[in-house]
C-alpha positions in Angstrom: 102.9 -70.7 17.4 103.3 -67.2 18.8 103.0 -67.0 22.6 100.3 -64.4 23.6 101.3 -61.6 25.9 99.7 -61.3 29.3 99.3 -57.5 29.9 97.4 -56.1 32.8 97.0 -52.4 32.5 97.9 -50.3 35.6 95.8 -47.4 34.6 93.0 -46.4 32.1 93.5 -43.1 30.2 90.7 -41.6 28.1 91.5 -38.5 26.1 89.3 -35.8 24.6 90.2 -33.0 22.1 92.1 -30.2 23.8 90.0 -27.5 22.0 86.3 -26.9 22.8 85.5 -24.8 19.7 86.0 -25.4 16.0 89.0 -23.5 14.7 87.2 -22.7 11.5 83.8 -21.4 12.5 83.9 -21.2 16.3 81.0 -23.7 16.9 81.3 -25.8 20.0 82.8 -29.2 19.4 80.6 -32.3 19.7 82.1 -35.5 21.0 81.6 -38.6 18.9 80.0 -41.8 20.3 82.9 -43.9 19.3 86.7 -44.1 20.0 89.3 -43.2 17.5 91.7 -45.7 19.1 91.6 -48.0 22.1 94.7 -50.0 22.8 97.1 -51.3 25.5 100.4 -49.6 25.5 103.6 -50.8 27.2 105.8 -48.0 28.6 109.0 -48.1 30.6 107.0 -47.2 33.7 104.2 -49.8 33.3 101.2 -50.8 31.1 98.5 -48.4 30.2 95.1 -48.7 28.6 94.8 -45.7 26.3 91.7 -44.5 24.4 90.7 -41.3 22.7 87.2 -40.0 22.0 87.3 -37.7 18.9 85.2 -34.6 18.3 83.8 -32.9 15.3 82.1 -29.6 14.2 78.3 -29.9 13.9 78.1 -26.9 11.5 77.2 -28.4 8.0 78.4 -25.2 6.3 81.8 -25.3 8.0 84.8 -26.5 5.9 85.8 -28.7 8.9 82.4 -30.4 9.0 82.8 -34.2 9.5 86.5 -33.8 10.2 87.5 -35.6 13.3 89.5 -33.8 16.0 91.6 -36.1 18.2 93.6 -35.5 21.3 97.1 -34.4 20.7 98.1 -35.6 24.2 96.7 -39.0 23.5 98.7 -39.3 20.3 101.9 -38.5 22.3 101.7 -41.7 24.3 102.6 -44.2 21.5 103.1 -44.1 17.8 100.0 -44.8 15.7 99.5 -48.5 15.2 102.1 -49.6 17.8 101.6 -51.0 21.3 104.8 -49.6 22.7 105.2 -46.1 24.0 107.4 -43.4 22.6 109.7 -43.9 25.6 110.4 -47.5 24.6 111.1 -46.6 21.0 113.4 -43.8 22.0 115.2 -46.0 24.6 115.8 -48.6 21.8 117.2 -46.0 19.4 119.3 -44.2 22.0 120.9 -47.4 23.2 121.5 -48.5 19.7 123.1 -45.3 18.4 124.6 -43.6 21.5 125.6 -46.6 23.6 126.2 -48.8 20.5 124.4 -51.7 22.0 123.4 -54.8 20.1 119.8 -55.8 19.7 120.4 -58.6 22.1 121.8 -56.2 24.8 118.9 -53.8 24.3 116.4 -56.7 24.6 118.1 -57.8 27.9 117.9 -54.3 29.3 114.2 -53.9 28.4 113.1 -57.4 29.4 112.4 -56.7 33.1 109.9 -54.0 32.3 108.7 -54.5 28.8 107.4 -57.8 27.1 109.1 -57.7 23.8 111.2 -60.1 21.7 114.6 -59.5 20.3 113.3 -59.6 16.7 110.6 -57.0 17.6 113.3 -54.7 19.1 115.0 -54.8 15.7 111.6 -54.0 14.1 110.9 -51.1 16.4 114.3 -49.6 15.6 114.0 -49.8 11.9 110.3 -49.2 11.4 109.6 -46.7 14.2 112.8 -45.0 15.4 114.6 -44.3 12.1 111.5 -42.8 10.5 111.0 -40.6 13.6 114.6 -39.5 13.3 114.0 -38.4 9.7 110.9 -36.5 10.6 112.7 -34.8 13.5 115.5 -33.7 11.1 112.9 -31.9 8.9 111.6 -29.9 11.9 114.5 -27.5 12.1 113.7 -25.2 9.2 114.0 -22.2 11.5 117.7 -23.0 12.1 118.3 -23.1 8.4 116.6 -19.7 8.1 118.9 -18.3 10.8 122.0 -19.7 9.2 121.0 -18.3 5.8 120.5 -14.8 7.3 123.9 -15.1 9.2 125.9 -16.2 6.1 123.8 -14.7 3.4 122.9 -18.1 2.2 123.4 -21.8 3.2 126.8 -23.4 3.2 126.5 -27.0 2.1 128.8 -30.0 1.7 128.3 -33.0 -0.6 130.0 -36.3 -0.4 129.3 -40.0 -1.3 130.3 -43.4 0.0 132.0 -45.6 -2.4 129.6 -48.2 -3.9 129.8 -51.8 -2.8 129.8 -54.5 -5.4 128.2 -52.4 -8.1 125.4 -51.2 -5.9 124.1 -47.6 -5.9 126.2 -45.0 -4.1 125.0 -43.3 -1.0 125.2 -39.5 -1.1 124.6 -37.0 1.6 124.1 -33.2 1.5 124.6 -31.4 4.9 124.5 -27.8 5.9 127.9 -27.0 7.4 126.9 -24.5 10.1 124.0 -26.5 11.5 125.0 -30.0 10.6 121.5 -30.7 9.4 121.1 -33.3 6.6 119.3 -31.7 3.7 119.2 -34.8 1.4 120.5 -38.3 2.0 120.0 -41.1 -0.5 121.3 -43.4 -3.1 122.3 -42.7 -6.7 122.4 -45.4 -9.3 124.6 -43.3 -11.6 127.0 -40.4 -11.1 126.3 -38.6 -14.3 125.5 -34.9 -14.8 121.8 -35.6 -15.2 121.7 -37.7 -12.0 123.5 -35.0 -10.0 121.2 -32.3 -11.4 118.1 -34.3 -10.2 119.7 -34.8 -6.8 120.5 -31.1 -6.4 117.3 -29.7 -7.9 115.3 -29.5 -4.6 118.1 -27.2 -3.2 117.4 -24.6 -5.8 113.6 -24.7 -4.9 114.2 -23.9 -1.3 113.4 -20.4 0.1 117.0 -19.9 1.1 119.8 -19.4 -1.4 122.9 -21.6 -1.5 126.0 -19.5 -1.0 128.8 -22.1 -1.2 128.9 -25.8 -2.2 131.8 -27.8 -0.9 132.6 -31.1 -2.6 135.2 -33.2 -4.3 135.7 -32.7 -8.0 133.7 -35.7 -9.2 133.0 -36.0 -12.9 129.5 -34.8 -13.6 129.1 -33.0 -10.3 130.9 -29.8 -11.3 128.7 -29.1 -14.4 125.6 -30.1 -12.4 126.3 -27.6 -9.6 126.9 -24.9 -12.3 123.6 -25.7 -14.0 121.4 -26.1 -10.9 123.0 -23.5 -8.6 124.6 -21.0 -11.0 124.8 -18.2 -8.3 126.7 -20.4 -5.8 130.4 -20.7 -5.3 131.7 -24.2 -5.8 134.6 -24.9 -3.4 136.7 -28.0 -3.9 138.1 -30.1 -1.0 141.8 -29.3 -0.6 142.5 -32.7 0.9 141.3 -34.4 -2.3 143.3 -31.9 -4.3 146.5 -32.8 -2.4 145.6 -36.5 -2.7 145.3 -36.2 -6.4 148.6 -34.3 -6.5 150.3 -37.1 -4.6 149.0 -40.0 -6.7 152.0 -40.4 -9.1 154.4 -39.8 -6.2 152.6 -42.5 -4.1 152.7 -44.9 -7.0 156.4 -44.4 -7.5 157.0 -44.7 -3.8 155.0 -48.0 -3.7 157.2 -49.6 -6.3 160.3 -48.1 -4.7 159.4 -49.6 -1.4 158.8 -53.0 -2.8 162.3 -52.9 -4.5 163.9 -51.7 -1.2 162.3 -54.4 0.8 163.4 -57.1 -1.6 167.0 -55.7 -1.7 167.3 -55.7 2.1 165.8 -59.1 2.5 168.1 -60.6 -0.1 171.1 -59.5 1.8 170.3 -59.8 5.5 166.9 -61.6 5.5 168.0 -64.6 7.6 169.9 -62.4 10.0 167.0 -60.0 10.8 164.6 -62.9 11.1 166.7 -64.4 13.9 165.0 -63.7 17.2 166.6 -64.9 20.5 165.3 -64.4 24.0 167.3 -65.5 27.0 165.9 -68.6 28.6 163.3 -69.2 25.9 163.1 -72.4 23.8 164.2 -72.2 20.1 161.5 -70.8 18.0 159.4 -69.7 21.0 159.3 -66.1 22.2 156.6 -65.3 24.8 154.1 -67.8 26.1 151.5 -67.2 28.8 148.3 -69.0 29.9 147.8 -71.9 32.3 151.3 -73.2 31.4 153.5 -70.1 30.8 157.2 -70.2 30.1 159.4 -69.3 33.0 161.0 -65.9 32.9 164.8 -65.8 32.6 166.5 -65.0 35.9 169.6 -63.4 34.2 168.1 -60.3 32.8 164.8 -58.5 32.2 163.3 -59.5 28.8 162.6 -55.9 27.9 165.1 -54.2 25.5 167.9 -52.4 27.4 168.5 -48.7 26.8 172.0 -47.6 26.4 173.2 -45.3 29.2 175.0 -42.2 27.9 176.6 -41.0 31.0 180.1 -42.0 32.1 180.4 -40.2 35.4 180.4 -42.3 38.6 177.3 -42.2 40.7 176.9 -39.3 43.1 176.9 -40.9 46.6 176.8 -37.6 48.4 173.1 -37.8 49.1 171.8 -36.3 52.3 170.6 -38.8 54.9 166.8 -39.4 54.8 166.5 -38.2 51.2 166.1 -40.9 48.6 167.7 -40.3 45.2 166.0 -41.2 41.9 168.1 -44.3 41.6 167.5 -45.6 45.1 165.5 -48.8 44.9 162.5 -49.3 47.1 162.2 -52.3 49.3 159.6 -54.0 47.1 161.5 -53.5 43.9 164.2 -55.6 42.1 167.4 -53.6 42.6 168.6 -55.0 39.2 165.8 -53.1 37.4 166.8 -49.8 39.0 170.4 -50.5 38.0 169.5 -51.2 34.4 167.3 -48.1 33.8 168.8 -45.6 36.2 170.0 -42.4 34.3 173.6 -41.2 34.6 175.0 -44.0 36.7 177.6 -45.3 34.4 177.2 -47.9 31.7 174.5 -50.5 32.0 177.1 -53.3 32.3 178.8 -51.5 35.1 175.5 -51.0 36.9 174.6 -54.7 36.6 178.0 -55.7 37.8 177.8 -53.4 40.8 174.3 -54.7 41.7 174.7 -58.4 41.3 178.5 -58.9 41.4 178.6 -60.6 38.0 181.8 -60.9 36.1 182.7 -58.0 33.8 183.2 -60.4 30.8 179.7 -62.0 30.9 177.4 -59.1 31.3 178.5 -57.0 28.3 177.8 -60.0 26.0 174.2 -60.1 27.3 173.8 -56.4 26.7 175.3 -56.7 23.2 172.8 -59.5 22.3 169.9 -57.3 23.4 171.1 -54.3 21.4 171.6 -56.4 18.2 168.2 -58.0 18.7 166.5 -54.6 19.2 168.2 -53.3 15.9 167.0 -56.4 14.0 163.4 -55.8 15.3 163.6 -52.2 14.2 164.7 -53.2 10.7 161.9 -55.8 10.5 159.4 -53.1 11.5 160.7 -50.6 8.9 160.2 -53.2 6.2 156.5 -53.5 7.1 155.5 -49.8 6.8 152.6 -48.9 4.6 151.9 -45.6 2.8 149.3 -43.1 3.8 149.2 -40.5 1.0 149.6 -37.7 0.5 152.4 -37.2 3.1 153.2 -40.5 4.8 155.1 -42.4 2.1 156.4 -45.7 3.3 159.3 -45.9 0.8 160.9 -42.6 2.0 160.2 -43.5 5.6 161.8 -46.9 5.2 164.8 -45.5 3.4 165.4 -42.8 6.0 164.9 -45.3 8.9 167.4 -47.8 7.4 169.9 -45.0 6.9 169.6 -44.1 10.6 170.3 -47.8 11.4 173.5 -47.8 9.3 174.7 -44.6 11.0 174.0 -45.9 14.4 175.8 -49.2 13.7 178.9 -47.3 12.5 179.0 -45.3 15.8 178.6 -48.6 17.8 181.4 -50.3 15.7 183.7 -47.4 16.5 183.3 -48.1 20.2 183.0 -51.9 20.2 183.2 -54.1 17.1 180.7 -56.8 16.6 180.4 -59.0 13.4 176.6 -59.0 13.7 176.5 -55.2 13.5 178.9 -55.2 10.6 176.7 -57.7 8.7 173.6 -55.6 9.4 175.1 -52.3 8.4 176.8 -53.7 5.3 173.7 -55.4 4.0 171.5 -52.3 4.5 174.2 -50.0 3.0 174.4 -52.1 -0.2 170.6 -52.0 -0.6 170.5 -48.2 -0.1 173.2 -47.5 -2.6 171.2 -49.3 -5.3 168.3 -46.9 -4.8 170.0 -43.6 -4.1 168.9 -41.9 -7.3 165.3 -43.0 -6.9 165.0 -41.7 -3.3 166.2 -38.3 -4.4 163.4 -38.1 -6.9 160.9 -39.1 -4.2 162.3 -36.6 -1.7 162.2 -33.8 -4.2 158.6 -34.6 -5.2 157.6 -34.8 -1.5 159.2 -31.4 -0.9 157.2 -29.9 -3.7 154.0 -31.4 -2.3 154.7 -30.2 1.3 155.5 -26.7 0.0 152.0 -26.6 -1.7 150.4 -27.8 1.5 152.1 -25.0 3.5 150.8 -22.4 1.0 147.3 -23.7 1.4 147.5 -23.6 5.1 148.6 -20.0 6.0 149.3 -19.2 9.6 147.6 -15.8 9.5 144.3 -14.8 8.0 144.6 -13.9 4.3 142.5 -13.6 1.2 141.9 -16.1 -1.6 143.6 -13.9 -4.1 146.9 -13.8 -2.1 146.9 -17.5 -1.6 146.3 -18.0 -5.3 149.1 -15.6 -6.2 151.6 -17.4 -3.9 150.6 -20.8 -5.2 150.9 -19.7 -8.8 154.4 -18.3 -8.2 155.5 -21.5 -6.5 154.3 -23.7 -9.4 155.9 -21.4 -11.9 159.2 -21.6 -10.0 159.3 -25.3 -10.5 159.7 -24.8 -14.2 163.0 -22.9 -13.8 164.9 -26.0 -12.6 167.0 -27.3 -15.5 168.4 -30.4 -13.7 165.3 -32.4 -13.6 165.1 -36.1 -14.0 162.4 -37.7 -16.3 160.3 -38.5 -13.2 160.6 -35.0 -11.8 159.7 -33.4 -15.1 156.6 -35.6 -15.5 155.6 -35.0 -11.9 156.0 -31.2 -12.3 153.6 -31.3 -15.3 151.2 -33.4 -13.2 151.2 -30.7 -10.4 150.5 -28.0 -13.0 147.7 -30.0 -14.7 145.9 -30.9 -11.5 146.3 -27.4 -10.0 144.8 -25.8 -13.1 141.8 -28.2 -12.9 141.1 -27.4 -9.2 142.0 -23.7 -9.5 138.5 -22.3 -9.7 137.4 -23.8 -6.4 140.5 -23.9 -4.3 140.3 -20.4 -2.7 136.7 -19.7 -1.7 137.4 -20.9 1.8 139.6 -17.9 2.5 137.0 -15.3 1.5 133.9 -16.9 3.0 133.8 -17.4 6.8 132.5 -20.7 7.9 133.6 -22.7 4.8 136.3 -25.3 5.7 139.3 -26.0 3.6 138.4 -29.7 3.4 135.4 -32.0 3.4 136.9 -34.1 6.2 134.0 -33.4 8.5 131.7 -35.3 6.2 134.1 -38.2 5.8 134.5 -38.2 9.6 130.7 -38.5 9.9 130.9 -41.5 7.5 133.7 -43.1 9.5 131.9 -42.6 12.8 128.8 -44.2 11.5 130.8 -47.2 10.2 132.5 -47.6 13.6 129.2 -47.5 15.4 127.6 -50.1 13.1 130.7 -52.3 13.4 130.4 -52.2 17.2 126.8 -53.2 17.1 127.2 -55.9 14.4 130.8 -57.1 14.7 130.9 -57.8 11.0 132.2 -55.6 8.2 130.0 -57.3 5.7 126.9 -56.6 7.9 127.9 -52.9 8.0 127.9 -52.7 4.2 124.5 -54.3 4.1 123.1 -51.9 6.7 124.4 -48.9 4.8 122.8 -50.1 1.6 119.5 -50.7 3.3 119.1 -48.0 5.9 122.3 -45.8 5.5 120.4 -42.7 4.6 118.6 -42.9 8.0 121.6 -44.1 10.0 123.6 -41.0 8.9 121.0 -38.6 10.3 122.0 -36.6 13.4 120.2 -37.5 16.6 119.1 -35.2 19.5 121.6 -34.4 22.3 119.9 -36.6 25.0 117.3 -39.3 25.4 114.9 -36.8 27.1 115.3 -34.4 24.2 114.6 -37.2 21.7 111.5 -38.2 23.6 110.2 -34.6 23.7 110.8 -33.9 19.9 109.6 -37.4 18.7 106.2 -36.9 20.5 105.7 -33.7 18.4 106.1 -35.5 15.1 103.1 -35.3 12.8 101.6 -38.9 12.5 100.9 -38.4 8.8 104.5 -37.3 8.1 105.8 -40.3 10.1 103.6 -42.7 8.1 104.9 -41.3 4.8 108.5 -41.7 6.1 107.8 -45.3 7.0 106.4 -45.9 3.5 109.6 -44.3 2.0 111.7 -46.7 4.1 109.7 -49.8 3.1 109.8 -48.9 -0.6 113.6 -48.6 -0.4 114.0 -51.9 1.5 111.8 -53.6 -1.2 114.8 -53.4 -3.5 116.6 -56.0 -1.3 113.9 -58.6 -1.0 115.8 -61.0 -3.2 119.2 -60.2 -1.6 119.2 -63.4 0.6 121.6 -66.3 0.6 119.2 -68.8 2.2 117.9 -71.1 -0.6 114.6 -71.6 1.3 113.9 -67.8 1.6 115.0 -67.2 -2.0 112.7 -69.9 -3.2 109.8 -68.4 -1.3 110.4 -65.0 -2.9 110.8 -66.5 -6.4 107.5 -68.4 -5.9 105.8 -65.2 -4.9 107.1 -63.5 -8.1 105.7 -66.5 -10.0 102.3 -66.1 -8.4 102.2 -62.4 -9.3 103.1 -63.3 -12.9 100.4 -65.9 -13.2 97.6 -63.5 -12.3 98.4 -61.5 -15.4 96.3 -62.0 -18.5 97.8 -64.7 -20.7 99.3 -63.9 -24.0 96.9 -64.4 -27.0 97.5 -67.7 -28.7 98.6 -68.0 -32.2 
């Protein structure tokens, strides 16, 4: 049983219409003998009893006859049908979106001044705040008009979130210069007809669309050409480079797997060996209530190799401390280990602690070998981030550096562990020398294209197109291509020809970015915010499917600004937006894992079916 609230209003507010004459005929307004609403409202500052006495025009010939006029000031206290003030609703939304608070945290913050349950906080956020946010977004048509005058049309960007588990895909259309969301919603199909229906309201606006920025999705390009034939369709250069790098990344992925396997077959047991002075076998670092003791012989951190060979300069003026002079509260050994240009590390340790010259170098050698093994293990775990961060090439280059470093160390002081490490890595690298040359050449081609698309000085689209075409044509003059290089060159030509009509509009039209990364950053920021407030990736996906179109809307700059603009929202528009949200959420009524809730929903469907007229017998 629900516990009733005990609310004692601090004040009684009775509102009348702000106008005294009918706006249609000018007759004096007559006040009605009833109240349009009379309710108790909880605000952040206290509890109010709010009522409004409407007025009407007495002129029977007036078009506004019998129409009720209510107080606008009274409507700004709380949303229609809610017993919580606009300030409570805004506080919930602001804490949720800006402070990324959970509903439990918001409830705890409101509890001292507002009687509300945690579940009702969630309800107010979804059913009051988000619809208000959408209505607020539609109030900036003047900003769109100004942007259209400034750029001779609107500059818009389109992008979609990848569908989850076969569900519809969330798409957003934003104006680039104002960051206003023109359309945000789900599409069950990404065909030309679906995109045309999604884009059609843009063509019906009073402002022209100058540029459309998007990726090159199948069905979207002909849809933009059909619905917005006068607009320039610019393609995202980041997606262009990503498509260029796809065969290279696939080749690099297989190359990296082969390289890892070859290295681990030769020196796997050696690089997995990890020894820490003073630690038990198989145990590295342990803390907590019963931590392992730290070794007294040497600092556990890896030791850098000192490069200087000159003896320390002892001609320091009295009263002036040098960089290597230890303070009274520091361990002098640490200063000796990490002091620059004070001889070798072994010499510094021996001078500080008086250890034998034969024992200390062995400890340093162990730390160096351990550090190199850690570096090799790290290189074998790298993952690719196309188009430019290719793990196979990075791993090969890093391992080559390890081999070169081991050779320099061996020339100074031989060590069988370094010899084993270098020889094993060298054998693996030799096996893949030809493949890495293919990868490096393909990467060089890709980087050259990226530099052409990112000129350091202002230029025109025609000049960039001319330079890029000349660079692509130059690739065909090389007669010493391997089969992979030949196939990859053809891929560069094919993808570039496909993207060519929309690659260069950004250089001729100010305000058009080269990539659609701003839209994708908006998606990522929304995901991070939802992950902070839910703590579950699966919950984030569910929220995006249920309320993602509203979560992606931009919010006012401050809580006070949000309160001011939300109070100006037309109640009828807000009710329509709430209905739009409920209709969308109806799609997920059966998306529950609870057997009890699922059975209730199925029983409800059965009840609805049984009220239908039965089929005729026979």
